[in-house]
C-alpha positions as CSV (number, residue, x, y, z in Angstrom):
1,M,0.0,0.0,0.0
2,P,2.7,2.6,0.7
3,E,4.1,2.3,-2.8
4,P,1.1,3.9,-4.7
5,L,1.3,6.9,-2.3
6,L,4.9,7.8,-3.4
7,P,3.9,9.4,-6.8
8,L,1.2,11.4,-5.1
9,A,3.6,12.7,-2.4
10,A,6.1,13.5,-5.1
11,A,3.5,15.4,-7.1
12,R,2.4,17.4,-4.0
13,E,6.0,18.2,-3.3
14,S,6.6,19.3,-6.9
15,L,3.4,21.5,-6.8
16,A,4.5,23.1,-3.5
17,S,8.0,23.8,-4.9
18,A,6.5,25.3,-8.1
19,L,4.2,27.5,-6.0
20,E,7.1,28.6,-3.9
21,R,9.2,29.5,-6.9
22,R,6.4,31.5,-8.5
23,S,5.6,33.3,-5.3
24,F,9.3,34.3,-4.9
25,F,9.4,35.4,-8.5
26,G,6.2,37.4,-8.1
27,L,7.6,39.1,-5.0
28,L,10.8,40.0,-6.9
29,V,8.7,41.5,-9.8
30,A,6.6,43.5,-7.3
31,L,9.7,44.9,-5.6
32,A,11.3,45.7,-8.9
33,L,8.1,47.6,-10.0
34,V,8.0,49.5,-6.8
35,A,11.7,50.4,-7.1
36,G,11.1,51.5,-10.7
37,V,8.3,53.7,-9.8
38,L,10.3,55.3,-7.0
39,L,13.2,56.0,-9.4
40,I,11.2,57.2,-12.3
41,A,8.4,59.1,-10.6
42,P,10.5,62.1,-9.5
43,T,11.9,62.5,-13.0
44,V,8.4,62.4,-14.5
45,V,7.1,65.0,-12.0
46,V,10.0,67.3,-12.7
47,L,9.5,67.0,-16.5
48,I,5.7,67.7,-16.2
49,T,6.3,70.7,-13.8
50,S,8.9,72.2,-16.2
51,F,6.1,72.8,-18.7
52,T,3.9,74.7,-16.2
53,S,2.3,78.0,-17.2
54,G,2.5,79.3,-13.6
55,F,5.3,81.3,-11.9
56,S,6.4,78.8,-9.2
57,L,7.1,75.1,-8.8
58,K,3.7,73.4,-8.3
59,F,2.4,69.9,-9.1
60,P,0.1,69.4,-10.9
61,P,0.7,72.6,-12.9
62,P,-2.3,74.9,-13.5
63,G,-1.6,74.9,-17.2
64,Y,1.1,73.9,-19.7
65,S,3.5,76.1,-21.7
66,P,7.1,75.9,-23.0
67,R,7.7,79.4,-21.8
68,W,10.3,78.5,-19.2
69,Y,12.4,76.6,-21.7
70,L,12.4,79.7,-23.9
71,A,13.3,81.8,-20.8
72,L,16.4,79.7,-20.3
73,W,17.9,81.0,-23.6
74,T,16.4,84.6,-23.6
75,E,16.3,85.7,-20.0
76,S,18.9,83.6,-18.1
77,P,22.4,84.7,-18.8
78,E,23.5,83.7,-15.3
79,I,22.3,80.1,-15.9
80,I,24.0,79.9,-19.2
81,A,27.3,81.2,-17.6
82,A,26.9,78.6,-14.8
83,L,26.3,75.8,-17.4
84,L,29.4,76.8,-19.4
85,L,31.5,76.9,-16.2
86,S,30.2,73.4,-15.2
87,L,31.1,72.0,-18.6
88,K,34.5,73.6,-18.4
89,V,35.3,72.2,-14.9
90,A,34.0,68.8,-15.8
91,A,35.9,68.6,-19.1
92,L,39.2,69.7,-17.4
93,A,38.7,67.4,-14.4
94,T,37.9,64.4,-16.7
95,S,40.8,65.1,-19.0
96,V,43.4,65.2,-16.1
97,S,41.7,62.2,-14.5
98,I,42.2,60.2,-17.7
99,V,45.9,60.9,-17.7
100,L,46.4,60.2,-14.0
101,A,44.1,57.2,-13.8
102,V,45.5,55.4,-16.9
103,S,49.0,56.1,-15.7
104,A,48.3,54.6,-12.4
105,A,46.3,51.6,-13.7
106,L,48.9,50.5,-16.2
107,P,51.5,49.4,-13.6
108,L,49.0,48.3,-10.9
109,A,46.3,46.4,-12.7
110,R,48.2,43.1,-13.3
111,R,50.4,43.0,-10.3
112,P,49.5,40.4,-7.6
113,E,51.5,41.9,-4.8
114,A,49.8,43.2,-1.6
115,W,51.4,46.7,-2.0
116,A,49.7,47.0,-5.4
117,R,46.3,46.2,-3.9
118,A,47.0,48.8,-1.1
119,V,47.8,51.5,-3.6
120,E,44.7,50.6,-5.7
121,A,42.6,50.9,-2.5
122,F,44.1,54.3,-1.9
123,F,43.2,55.5,-5.4
124,L,39.6,54.2,-5.0
125,S,39.2,55.6,-1.5
126,P,37.2,58.8,-2.7
127,L,34.5,56.4,-3.8
128,M,34.0,55.2,-0.2
129,L,34.1,58.6,1.5
130,P,31.2,61.0,1.7
131,T,31.6,63.9,-0.8
132,L,31.0,66.4,2.0
133,A,33.9,65.0,3.9
134,I,36.1,65.1,0.8
135,G,35.1,68.7,0.1
136,L,35.8,69.8,3.7
137,A,39.1,68.0,3.8
138,L,40.2,69.6,0.6
139,L,39.1,73.0,1.8
140,M,41.2,72.6,5.0
141,L,44.2,71.4,2.9
142,F,44.1,74.4,0.6
143,N,43.7,76.8,3.6
144,L,46.8,75.1,5.3
145,A,48.7,75.5,2.0
146,G,48.0,79.2,2.2
147,G,46.1,79.4,-1.1
148,G,42.6,80.9,-1.5
149,L,39.7,79.4,-3.3
150,S,39.7,79.8,-7.1
151,F,38.6,78.1,-10.3
152,W,41.7,75.8,-10.0
153,T,40.9,74.6,-6.5
154,L,37.4,73.7,-7.8
155,V,39.0,71.7,-10.7
156,A,41.4,70.0,-8.3
157,G,38.5,68.9,-6.1
158,H,36.7,67.5,-9.1
159,I,39.8,65.6,-10.2
160,A,39.8,63.9,-6.8
161,I,36.3,62.6,-7.2
162,T,36.4,61.7,-10.9
163,A,39.8,60.0,-11.2
164,P,38.7,56.9,-9.2
165,Y,35.9,56.1,-11.8
166,V,38.4,56.2,-14.7
167,F,40.9,54.2,-12.7
168,R,38.3,51.5,-11.8
169,T,37.0,50.9,-15.4
170,T,40.6,51.1,-16.8
171,T,41.8,48.5,-14.3
172,A,38.9,46.2,-15.1
173,S,39.8,46.4,-18.8
174,L,43.5,45.8,-18.2
175,V,42.8,42.7,-16.1
176,Q,40.8,41.1,-18.9
177,L,43.7,41.4,-21.4
178,D,45.7,38.4,-22.4
179,G,49.3,38.8,-21.2
180,A,50.6,36.9,-24.2
181,L,49.7,40.0,-26.4
182,F,52.3,42.1,-24.5
183,E,54.9,39.3,-24.6
184,C,54.5,38.9,-28.3
185,A,54.8,42.7,-28.9
186,R,57.9,42.9,-26.7
187,S,59.5,39.9,-28.4
188,L,59.0,41.6,-31.8
189,G,61.0,44.7,-30.5
190,A,58.1,47.0,-29.7
191,S,59.0,49.9,-27.4
192,P,56.8,50.6,-24.3
193,L,55.3,53.7,-26.0
194,F,54.7,51.9,-29.2
195,L,53.2,48.9,-27.3
196,F,50.9,51.3,-25.4
197,R,49.8,53.2,-28.5
198,T,49.1,50.3,-30.8
199,V,48.1,47.4,-28.5
200,T,47.1,48.5,-25.0
201,L,45.2,51.7,-25.7
202,P,43.0,50.3,-28.5
203,L,42.0,47.4,-26.2
204,I,41.3,49.4,-23.1
205,F,39.7,52.4,-25.0
206,R,36.1,51.4,-24.2
207,G,36.9,51.0,-20.5
208,V,38.6,54.4,-20.4
209,A,35.7,56.0,-22.2
210,A,33.2,54.4,-19.9
211,G,35.0,55.7,-16.8
212,A,35.5,59.1,-18.4
213,F,31.8,59.4,-19.1
214,I,30.8,58.4,-15.6
215,G,33.4,60.8,-14.1
216,F,32.3,63.7,-16.4
217,M,28.6,63.3,-15.4
218,Y,29.5,62.9,-11.7
219,S,31.7,66.1,-11.9
220,F,29.0,68.0,-13.8
221,D,26.3,67.1,-11.2
222,N,28.4,67.4,-8.0
223,V,27.2,69.8,-5.4
224,A,29.1,69.0,-2.2
225,V,32.7,69.5,-3.4
226,S,31.7,72.5,-5.5
227,L,30.0,74.1,-2.5
228,F,33.3,73.9,-0.4
229,L,35.8,74.7,-3.1
230,S,34.2,77.4,-5.4
231,D,34.7,81.1,-4.9
232,A,32.1,83.8,-5.6
233,R,33.1,83.9,-9.3
234,S,32.9,80.2,-9.8
235,E,29.2,79.3,-9.4
236,V,28.6,76.0,-11.2
237,L,25.2,75.0,-12.5
238,P,24.1,72.7,-9.6
239,I,24.7,75.4,-7.0
240,R,23.0,78.0,-9.2
241,M,19.9,75.7,-9.4
242,W,20.0,75.3,-5.7
243,H,19.9,79.0,-5.2
244,L,17.0,79.4,-7.7
245,I,14.9,76.8,-5.8
246,E,16.0,78.1,-2.3
247,S,15.1,81.7,-3.0
248,S,12.0,81.7,-5.1
249,L,11.1,78.2,-6.3
250,D,12.0,79.4,-9.8
251,V,10.5,77.2,-12.5
252,R,13.6,77.6,-14.6
253,A,15.3,75.1,-12.3
254,A,12.8,72.5,-13.5
255,A,13.4,73.5,-17.1
256,V,17.2,73.1,-16.6
257,S,16.5,69.7,-15.1
258,G,14.5,68.8,-18.2
259,V,17.3,69.8,-20.5
260,L,19.8,67.9,-18.5
261,I,17.7,64.7,-18.4
262,L,17.3,64.8,-22.2
263,A,21.0,65.5,-22.7
264,T,22.0,62.7,-20.3
265,L,19.7,60.2,-22.1
266,V,21.3,61.2,-25.5
267,L,24.8,60.9,-24.1
268,M,24.1,57.5,-22.6
269,L,22.8,56.2,-25.9
270,V,25.9,57.5,-27.7
271,M,28.3,56.1,-25.1
272,E,26.5,52.7,-25.2
273,R,27.0,52.6,-28.9
274,V,30.7,53.8,-28.7
275,A,32.0,52.2,-25.5
276,G,29.3,49.7,-24.4
277,I,29.1,51.5,-21.1
278,S,26.5,49.1,-19.6
279,R,29.1,46.2,-19.7
280,H,31.4,48.3,-17.4
281,L,28.6,49.0,-14.9
282,R,27.9,45.3,-14.1
């Protein structure tokens, strides 16, 4: 008699297992949907508010008009100046970060020694520290050095927070390379510079580009470090937007956000096509 019950017990166990898997999968889907809504909803609200016909930030808007986007180009020279300054700072910081990070990653990436891992951790340490702490520490350092705040202190601070991103993606690209490629090039008489220019750089270009893109966007959007290290003549766009919202809930801040969202999406698509940036974010 016990034998006929075995298939029935196995079927019940299989059904219970299937229900458990489906319940777990359904829970994950529900959590993913909630997370997606929480991430996307603020962006949607800002985009809708940017088309308001009113004179202050209010959701839902009383009416719809593109007037504030037009006002950005016709009535906002201070916002345009802050935008150009942010682009200049981010471009300079990213360019210097590429040079520093690639120079550091080349000798460190493929070395197994403990000191190499310690130096690598030092280069990546700004990623683990709050940006407020980094900004305050750099401010104290510049004060101790006897130099005042200027455009160049702002650039130096942004280099400190962007270089780790380039270093991380460049290191990841270098680790994946086949060491036999370098040995073959050296055995054929390639100099270190020629080897870097013709073998290493083309193979790590996508990793460097991905890190540069992430670093550029992080620098452009940074508030904490800019707040500590900029002087009165160096007001970057995020700080300018903060002042607009703090003083008068100016709708132009929402319009600037809409432009930045669109520009970021376009740049992400371009970088995905050029450098496959999503592969370096996994």
